N, C-alpha and C positions, 0 to 999 in steps of 0.2 A: 248678604252672604255671597252672592254672585260677584259683586264688585270687589269684595275684600278677599276673595279666594287667592291662595298663594300660587296657583297655577294659572296659566293663560286660558281664559274661557271665551268662547265665541258662540253667540246665539245666532243661528242662521236660518234662512228660509230656502228649502230645497224644492218647493212646490213646482217651480218652473222646470226644474230638472226632471221631476216625475212626469210632467206633461210631455216633455221632450221624449222621455223613454217610452211613454204610452204611444206617442205618434210613430216612433220607430218600430215598435212592435206591430202596430196596425199596418205598417208598410212591409212587414214580413221579416224584419231583422230578428235573427235568433242568436247570432254570435256577436256580442258587443265588441269584444277585443278585435275581431277581424274588421268589423264595421268602422271602428275608430282608426285602425291602421290603414284602411283604404283611403282615408281622407283626413289629414291632420287638422283641417279646419273644424271638424266635428268635435274634437277634444276642446278646442277653444270655445265652441258653442256651449258645451257642457259647463265649462268654467264660468262663462258669462251669465249662465242661468242661476248661479248661486248668489243669494243676496244676504249681506251681513246686516243683522238687525241691531246687534249690540256686542261690545267687547268690554272686558273689565280692565282695571288699572294695571294689573300685572301684564296684560297684553300690550298696553301702550309702553310700559317700561321695557319689556322684552324687545319690542320692535323699534324702540327709539322714536315713537310717534308722539307729537305734542297733543294730538286729539284723535278721536275716532274718525272724524271727517278726513283728517290728513292721512290716516292709515288707509281708509277706503279709497281715497283718491290716488294712492300710490301702490295699489295691489299688484300692478304689473312689475314693481320692483321687489315685492315680497315673494310672489309665486313665480319663479322663473328657473331656467336652466334645468338642473338635474332632478327637479321635483315632478316632472311630467309622468315618468314611469310610475311613481307612487300614486298619482291621481288616477291613472288607469286602474290600478289595483283597488282603489276605494270605490270607483264607479262600478267595477265588476261586482263587488260585494253587494252594493245596492241593487244592481240589475238582477242579481240572482235571488233577491227577496230578503236579504238580511237586513235587520233593523239597526245594526251597529257594525262598526268596523274599527280596526286598529292598524296602524302602519307606522313605519319610520320613514321620515322624509327630510328634505332640506328646504328651509325658507331663508329669507334674507331680511335683516333689519334695514330700516331706512338709511342708516349710516353706512351700509355696505357690508356689515358683518354677516358671515354665513352662520346660520343657526341650524344645528342638527336637532330635530324635534321628534318626540314620540307622540303620534296623533291617536286620539280615541274619540269616536263620534257615536252619537245615539239619537235616533229619532225618538222624541219625547212621547211618553204614553198619551194616548188620546189624539195623536197627530199621525198615526200610522198610515191613514188613507191619503192624506194630503201632503205629507212631508214638509209642512210649513213651519215646523219648529224642530230644529236639530241643534243639539248641544255638542260643541266640539271643544276638547281640551288639548292643549299643547304643553308638553313637558320638555323643557330645555335639557337635552342630553349631550350638548356639544362637548362638555368636558369628558364624559364617559367615552364618546365616540373617538375623540382625539387620543385619549389614553389607550383605547383599544387599537387604534391605528398605529400608535407609537410602539405598542407591544408587538403588533404584527410585523412592523418594520424591523424591530429588534430581533424577533424570532427569525425573520427572513435573513437578516444580516448574519446571525449565528449559523443558520443553515447554509448560507452561501460560503461562509468561512470554512465550514466543515466539508461541504461537497467539493469545493474548488481549491482546497489546501494542496500545496505542492508535495505534501507528505501523506503517505498512506495512513488513514485514521480508521480505527475500529472502535465501536461501542459494544461491549459485551456484558453478559450477566454471569457472574461467578457465584451466585447465591448457592447453587447446588454443590459447588466445590467446597464452599465454606461449611456447609452442612456435613459433608463427608469428612472434612478435617476435624470438625468439632466432635463427630462421632468417634473418630480414632482417639482423640484426646480423652474423651469420656471413658474409653476402655482402659485408661491408665497408661497408654503408650507415651514414653518420654523420648526415646531415641528414634525419631522419625526417619532419620537417614537410613538406619538399619532396617526399619520397617518397610520402606519402599524398595530397598534392595532385596529383601526376602519376598516382598509382594509386589512385583512390577505390574501386575494386573491392576493394582489400585491406581497407579499413574494413568494407565489406559482408561480406566473408568472415569477418572476426574476429567481427562481430556474430552471424553464423550459427553460430559455433563455441561460443558461450556455452551452457552447460547449466544450466538452473534445477533445483536440487535440491529446494527447498521454498519455500513462501510461507505467510504466516499469514492469519488470518481478516480482519484489517483490509485486507489487500491485496485480497481478494475483494470486500469492500464498496467499496473505493476505485475499483476498475475495473469494478464491476457484473457480477461473475462468480458463477454459482451454485455452482461447485465449483472445486477446484484443477485438475482435468482440463480443464474448460471454458476456464479462463484460459490454461493452458499450451498447449492445442491451438490457441489463437488469439493466440499471443504476437506474431505479425507485425502484428496490428491494434493492439497496445499500443505497440510500439516502431517508429515510422515517422516520416516527414516530417522535422521539425527534429532528430529523435533521431540521424540520421546525422552531422550536424555536431557535436552534443554528444558523441557517442561517439568521434569523431575527436579531440576535445580530451582525452577521457579516455585514449585510447590514447597520445597524446603525453605525458601526465603519467606513465603507466606506463612508457613508454620511458625517461623521465628518472628513474625510480626512486621516484616518488611513489605509494606503496601505500596512502596515506590521502588521500582526495579529498572535496571537497564542492562542489557546483555546483547551479544551478537549471536544470531541463530541462523539456521538455514531452513527456508521454506521452498516450495516448488511452484512454478507457474503451471497453469493448466496444460501448457505444451510439454511439461515434463522437465523443463530446464530449471536447475537450482537457482534460487535467488538468495544471495547473502544479505542479511538484514541487521541493522542496528535497531533493536526494539526498546522502547520505553513503555513501562506499564505502571499505571497509577489507579488507586482506588480513591475517588473524591471523598472529601471529608464527610459530606452528608450521607455517604453510603458505607462508611466503615463498619457499621453494625451488621450488615447483611451481604455486602459485596454485590448488591443487585445491579450496580452500574460500575463498570470498569472501563477505563480509557486506555487505548494502546496507540502509539505512533510507530510506524515502521519506515525506516529510511533505507533505500536500496543502496547497499555498499558493494554490489557485485563487481563494479568496475574497479573500485579500490582494492578489493580482494585479489582480483586478477593482476593488478599492477604490483601488489605486494608479493604475490606468488611468482611473478616474472622476475622481480628484483631478487627474490630469494633464489630463484633458479639461476640467475646470472651470477649470484654470489658463490654458487657451488658447482657451476657447469662451465665448460669451455664452449664458447659460442660457435667456434668453427666446427668442432667434431661432435658436439652434443654430449661428450663424455664428462665425467667429473673433472674439475680443475685442480690445480696444484694446491690451492688453499684447502679444499675439501680433503684432498689426499693426505696432507699433513695432519689435519684435524682427525681424520679417521685412523691414521697410523698411531697418533698419540692415544686415542681412545682404546685401540686394541692393545697397545703396550701396557696400559693401566689395567684393563679389565678382561683381556682375552676376547674370544676363546682361542685356545691353543690346540695344536700347533698353528703357527702363522707361516704361510707359504707365499712367496713373492715371485711374480713373473715380470722381469724387466724386458721391455720391447722397444726396438728402434726400427725406423723405416729406412730401408736400404736405398741408396742412390738418389736421395732427395736433392742434394746439391747439384748434381748433373742436370736433373729436370729443371731446377730453378735457373741454372745458367743458360740452358738451351731454350726453355719455353716461358720463363718468367714466373712471377709470384702466383698468377691465377692458376696455372697448372700445378704449382706447388701446393696451393690450398686445396685443389680438387683431390689430390692424392691423400692429403691429411683427412679430408672429409670421408674418403673411402675407408681409411683405417678406422675412423670413428664408427662407420656402419658395421664393419666386420666385428669389432670388439663389442659394440652395442648389442649385436645379435647373438654373440657367443657367450657373453658373461652375464650371469644372473645373480640376483641378490641371494645370500649376503655378500658375495664377492663384489669387488669394486674396481672398475676399470677407469683410469684417469690419464689425462694428458698432463705430464709433469714438466715438459719442456717443448722446444720447437718441434722436433720429430721424435721425442722420447715419450714413452707410455709405460704405465705400470699397472699390474693387476694385483690387488691384495686379496688373499684367500684365507680369511680367518677360519680356524677350525678345520683346515684341510691339509693333508700331508702332501709330499712330493708326488706320490703316485696319482692322487687326484689332480694335481697341477699338470702333470704330463698328459692326463686324459683331456683336460681343458685345452692344453696346447694343441693337441690333435684336432680338437673341435675348431679352434681358431684357424688352423691351417686349412681345414675343409671349407670353412666359410670364406677364407681368403681365395681359395681356388674358384668357388662359385662367383665371387665378386669380380675376379679377373675375367671370367667368362662373360659376365654381364656387361662389363665395361671394356669393349675392344680398344686396342691401342696400347697405351702404356700400362703394363702390369705392375702390381705392387708386390714388394717382397719385404718380409719382416724377419729381423733377427731377434731371437728370444733366449732368455736365460732364466733358470729356475733355482731358487734356494729356499730352504725351510729352517725354522727355528722353533724351539720349545720355550715354555715359560721360564724366565730367568736368563735366557740367552740375550745377547745384544742384538736388537733389531737392526741397528745401523750396519752391523757386520753382515747380517743376512742380506740386506739390500746391496751391499758392496759385492758379495759373492754372486748375487743374481746379475748385477751389472757386468761383473767380470766374465761370467759365463755367456752373457749376451754379446759382449764385445769379441769374445773368442769365436762365436758363431758368425759374427759380422765379418771378422777377418777371413774366415774360411769362404764366405760368400764372395768376397772380392778376389780372393786367390783363384777360386773356381772360374770366375768371370774374366780373370786376367786384367782386372781394373786396378789402377793406382789408388790405393786407399786414401792417400793424402789429398787427392783432388775430388774424391767422391765419398764423403762420410756416410 
């Protein structure tokens, strides 16, 4: 039975070890672990006191030994390196009076293979006083240990990919959200879009039921959080404002069975700054039944959004004056012509004396005056009115839904703001010539603009006559 057992069996004599322990106790040793740590030679003394009486066939096969004598002669190759900590554990069990112990350790076959083994040892009945018969079994668990190590490495690899991804990653639990949606469906609701429009509090409740399981390091950087706890304890500061509307759209997609979604949303960093995000949302296949695991990736597109906004701004604004440009003016004029509101009143504006300033002081001074006109009109004209630079020194204010009386009131406001501007900028004052014209629905808008231009040029002519300036040299 012993020889044919399918596990490695060792019959050993621990009597010398017991005598060694007895001597140490008589010398006053009470803490074996500290005693061994104080002198590494004492551990070797313990190992040398163990005597192998017999091993079975499986032991010889496992350790690649041709015979028991060969195995015993090469025990220094079998018991080495990282097994010493395990030996201390075994010795401590015997020191404390236990008659058996189990442990996991590493041995080595004579051909150099590392063997991970599960050790079980028992002082045989009738030998408890002398320890001269101890049965030790070794189970080869190398395969299991390596599989576990491989699994741990795989899990660590996955964890590292998650934690150090350059994209913000979130793992969330949407199971409570699914329960709420299922409850609404069970009530016979079919038009979910109308339902959440009538019951916006349902969207808020669903948002509150989302449980964040984990986030990665990029998420903390993106939202300016020092730790995961800080972020998750302030999640209400992250998801707010426009997020309610975006989440309502997300719920509508989930209602329609779209478990993979992507959209652009706005979240907020803990500093309060908006973060424009491209979000991808996915329910993994194994969690479609309950949505207990949902994966989200968030890409910060704030820089892109700012660039797009700036390009859009450049497409509609004059860079020098910050007013609307001619392209926007033409588009707005066409829109008003098609849709109103009426009446439409136009104020045509021209900067007086610009050519003389350009000839005397150059383009820089010329640009400075134009910027000042932009400041005056920008502070004077409010939406829905539109102030635009339509030429070099030509400006126009469109006043949809306003009659001439309102336009003249605005003209007075512009002149007041112009006076303040001239006081603020000592030196070259600026002067504007303005003409007003109005039209009703069905009138020709081009004719109205022409009348406003004509009135503006008439005022410009009076300005030069009053100044005694040759109009041909000073437009």
